[in-house]
TINULO-717574 format. One record per residue: x, y, z of N, C-alpha, C, O in turn. Coordinates in steps of 0.2 Angstrom, whole numbers, plus 2048, in hexadecimal, padded with zeros to 3 digits. Layout:
PT  neast  nnorth  nup  caeast  canorth  caup  ceast  cnorth  cup  oeast  onorth  oup
PT      X       Y    Z       X        Y     Z      X       Y    Z      X       Y    Z
...
//
This chain:
PT  neast  nnorth  nup  caeast  canorth  caup  ceast  cnorth  cup  oeast  onorth  oup
PT    620     345  7C2     61B      349   7C6    61E     34F  7CA    622     34E  7CE
PT    61C     356  7C9     61E      35C   7CC    617     35F  7CC    613     360  7C7
PT    617     361  7D3     611      366   7D6    613     36A  7D9    618     36A  7DB
PT    60D     36F  7DA     60F      375   7DF    609     374  7E4    603     372  7E2
PT    60A     378  7EA     604      376   7EF    605     37D  7F4    60B     380  7F4
PT    601     37D  7F8     603      383   7FC    605     380  803    603     37B  806
PT    60A     383  803     60E      37F   809    60A     37C  811    60B     377  814
PT    605     381  812     602      37C   816    5FF     375  816    5FE     372  81B
PT    5FE     374  810     5FC      36E   80F    601     369  80B    5FF     364  807
PT    607     369  80D     60C      364   80A    60D     35F  810    60F     359  80E
PT    60C     35F  815     60A      35A   819    604     355  817    605     34F  815
PT    5FE     357  816     5F8      352   815    5FA     350  80F    5F9     34A  80E
PT    5FD     354  809     5FD      352   803    603     34B  803    602     346  801
PT    609     34D  807     60C      348   805    60A     340  80B    60C     33A  809
PT    606     342  810     604      33C   813    5FF     337  80D    600     331  80C
PT    5FA     33D  80B     5F7      338   807    5FA     337  800    5F9     332  7FD
PT    5FF     33B  7FD     602      336   7F8    607     331  7FA    609     32C  7F6
PT    609     331  801     60D      329   804    608     324  803    60A     31E  801
PT    601     325  805     5FB      321   805    5F9     31D  7FF    5F8     317  7FF
PT    5FB     322  7F8     5F9      320   7F2    5FF     31B  7EF    5FE     316  7EB
PT    604     31F  7F1     60B      318   7EF    60D     312  7F4    611     30E  7F3
PT    609     313  7F8     60B      30E   7FD    611     30E  803    614     309  806
PT    613     315  804     617      316   808    613     31A  80E    60D     319  810
PT    619     31D  813     616      321   818    61A     326  81A    620     325  818
PT    61A     32C  81E     61C      332   820    618     333  826    612     334  826
PT    61D     332  82C     61B      332   832    61D     33A  835    621     33E  832
PT    61A     33A  83A     61D      341   83E    624     343  83E    626     349  83C
PT    627     33F  83F     631      340   83F    633     340  838    638     344  836
PT    630     33C  833     631      33E   82B    630     344  828    634     346  824
PT    629     347  82B     627      34E   828    62A     353  82D    62A     359  82A
PT    62D     352  834     631      356   834    638     359  832    63B     35E  832
PT    63A     353  82E     641      351   82B    640     356  825    642     35B  823
PT    63B     353  822     638      356   81C    638     360  81C    63A     364  818
PT    634     360  822     633      367   823    63A     36B  824    63B     36F  820
PT    640     368  829     644      36C   829    649     36D  822    64D     371  821
PT    649     367  81F     64C      367   817    649     36C  813    64D     370  810
PT    643     36D  813     63F      372   80F    642     37A  80F    643     37D  80A
PT    644     37C  815     647      381   816    64B     384  813    64B     38A  813
PT    650     380  811     656      383   80D    655     382  806    65A     382  803
PT    64F     381  803     64C      37F   7FC    64B     384  7F7    649     38A  7F9
PT    64D     384  7F1     649      38B   7EE    64A     386  7E5    650     385  7E3
PT    644     385  7E4     643      383   7DF    646     384  7D8    649     380  7D4
PT    646     38C  7D7     648      391   7D1    651     38E  7D2    654     38D  7CD
PT    654     38E  7D9     659      38D   7D7    65C     386  7DA    661     385  7DC
PT    658     382  7D8     659      37C   7D7    65C     376  7DD    65F     371  7DE
PT    658     37B  7E2     65B      378   7EA    654     375  7EB    64F     379  7EB
PT    653     36D  7EB     650      369   7EF    650     366  7F3    655     363  7F3
PT    64D     363  7F8     64E      35F   7FD    649     358  7FB    644     357  7F9
PT    650     352  7FC     64C      34C   7FA    64B     347  800    64E     347  806
PT    646     343  7FF     644      33F   804    640     339  801    640     338  7FB
PT    63E     335  806     63A      330   802    635     32C  808    637     32C  80E
PT    62F     329  805     62A      326   809    62E     320  80C    631     31B  809
PT    62C     320  811     62E      31A   816    629     313  813    624     315  80F
PT    62A     30E  814     626      305   815    62A     303  810    630     305  80E
PT    625     2FE  80D     628      2F9   80A    62C     2FC  802    631     2FA  800
PT    627     300  7FF     629      304   7F8    62C     30A  7FB    629     30F  7FE
PT    631     30B  7FA     635      311   7FB    634     317  7F5    639     317  7F1
PT    630     31B  7F5     62E      320   7EF    633     327  7F1    631     32B  7F6
PT    637     329  7EC     63B      32D   7EE    637     334  7ED    634     334  7E7
PT    636     33B  7EF     635      342   7ED    63A     346  7F0    63D     344  7F5
PT    639     34C  7ED     63A      352   7EF    636     358  7F0    630     358  7EE
PT    639     35D  7F3     636      362   7F5    638     368  7F4    63E     368  7F6
PT    636     36F  7F2     63B      376   7F2    633     37B  7F3    62D     37B  7F0
PT    637     380  7F7     632      385   7F7    633     389  7EF    638     389  7EC
PT    62E     38C  7EE     62D      390   7E7    632     396  7E9    637     397  7E6
PT    630     39B  7ED     633      3A2   7ED    633     3A3  7F6    62F     3A0  7F9
PT    637     3A7  7F9     637      3A9   7FF    631     3AC  800    630     3B1  7FD
PT    62C     3AA  805     626      3AE   807    621     3AC  803    61C     3AF  803
PT    622     3A8  7FF     61A      3A7   7FA    617     3A1  7FC    612     39F  7F9
PT    619     39D  802     613      398   805    612     394  7FF    60D     391  7FF
PT    616     392  7FA     614      38E   7F5    61B     388  7F6    621     38A  7F7
PT    619     382  7F5     61F      37C   7F5    61D     378  7F0    617     375  7F0
PT    622     377  7EB     622      371   7E7    624     36A  7E9    628     36A  7ED
PT    622     366  7E7     623      35D   7E8    624     35B  7E0    621     35C  7DB
PT    629     357  7E1     62B      354   7DA    62C     34D  7DD    630     34C  7E2
PT    629     348  7D9     62A      340   7DA    629     33C  7D5    624     33D  7D1
PT    62C     336  7D3     62C      333   7CF    627     32D  7CF    629     327  7D2
PT    621     32E  7CD     61D      329   7CD    619     325  7C7    617     328  7C3
PT    619     31F  7C8     615      31B   7C2    60F     31F  7C1    60C     323  7C4
PT    60E     31D  7B9     608      320   7B5    601     31E  7BA    5FC     321  7BA
PT    602     319  7BE     5FD      316   7C1    5FA     31B  7C7    5F4     31B  7C9
PT    600     31F  7CA     5FE      323   7CF    5FD     32A  7CD    5F8     32D  7D0
PT    601     32C  7C9     601      332   7C5    5FB     337  7C5    5FC     33D  7C6
PT    5F4     333  7C3     5EF      337   7C2    5ED     339  7CA    5EB     33F  7CB
PT    5EC     334  7CF     5EA      335   7D5    5ED     33A  7D8    5EB     33F  7DA
PT    5F4     339  7D7     5F8      33F   7DB    5F7     346  7D7    5F7     34B  7DB
PT    5F6     347  7D2     5F4      34C   7D0    5EC     34F  7D1    5EB     354  7D0
PT    5E9     34B  7D3     5E2      34C   7D6    5E3     350  7DC    5E1     356  7DD
PT    5E7     34B  7E0     5E9      34E   7E7    5ED     355  7E7    5EC     35A  7EB
PT    5F1     355  7E3     5F5      35D   7E2    5F1     360  7E2    5F0     365  7E6
PT    5EB     360  7DB     5E6      365   7DA    5E2     367  7DF    5E0     36D  7E0
PT    5DF     362  7E4     5DC      364   7EA    5DF     368  7F0    5DD     36D  7F3
PT    5E6     365  7F0     5E9      36B   7F4    5EB     372  7F3    5EB     377  7F7
PT    5EA     371  7EC     5ED      379   7EA    5E5     37F  7EA    5E4     385  7E9
PT    5E2     37A  7EA     5D9      37F   7EB    5D7     37F  7F0    5D4     384  7F1
PT    5D9     37C  7F6     5D7      37B   7FD    5DC     379  801    5E0     375  800
PT    5DB     37E  807     5DF      37E   80D    5DC     378  811    5D6     377  812
PT    5E1     373  812     5DF      36F   818    5E1     36F  81F    5E6     372  820
PT    5DD     36D  825     5DC      36E   829    5DD     368  82D    5DB     362  82B
PT    5E2     368  833     5E2      363   836    5DE     360  83B    5E0     35B  83D
//
């Protein structure tokens, strides 16, 4: 799965994706992802890789679309069971801005 969403929706998207796959992403994890995201560029192939903690560790990667675009890409290897739900979540994050 590879999806794009508004950068401001990255934390809620990753939090909910973690719930779907049985993992977790706490505040310290998201801070690490935020720092790693700064030096990424999807078009240049520079992604930041991380994984959800918990019993089932699920790797994912994030990358900025282009400088100043406020779009972030998320890539994850998901089983067929989770892919449709993750896509629905991504679609929601594309059409709406979440507030904390």
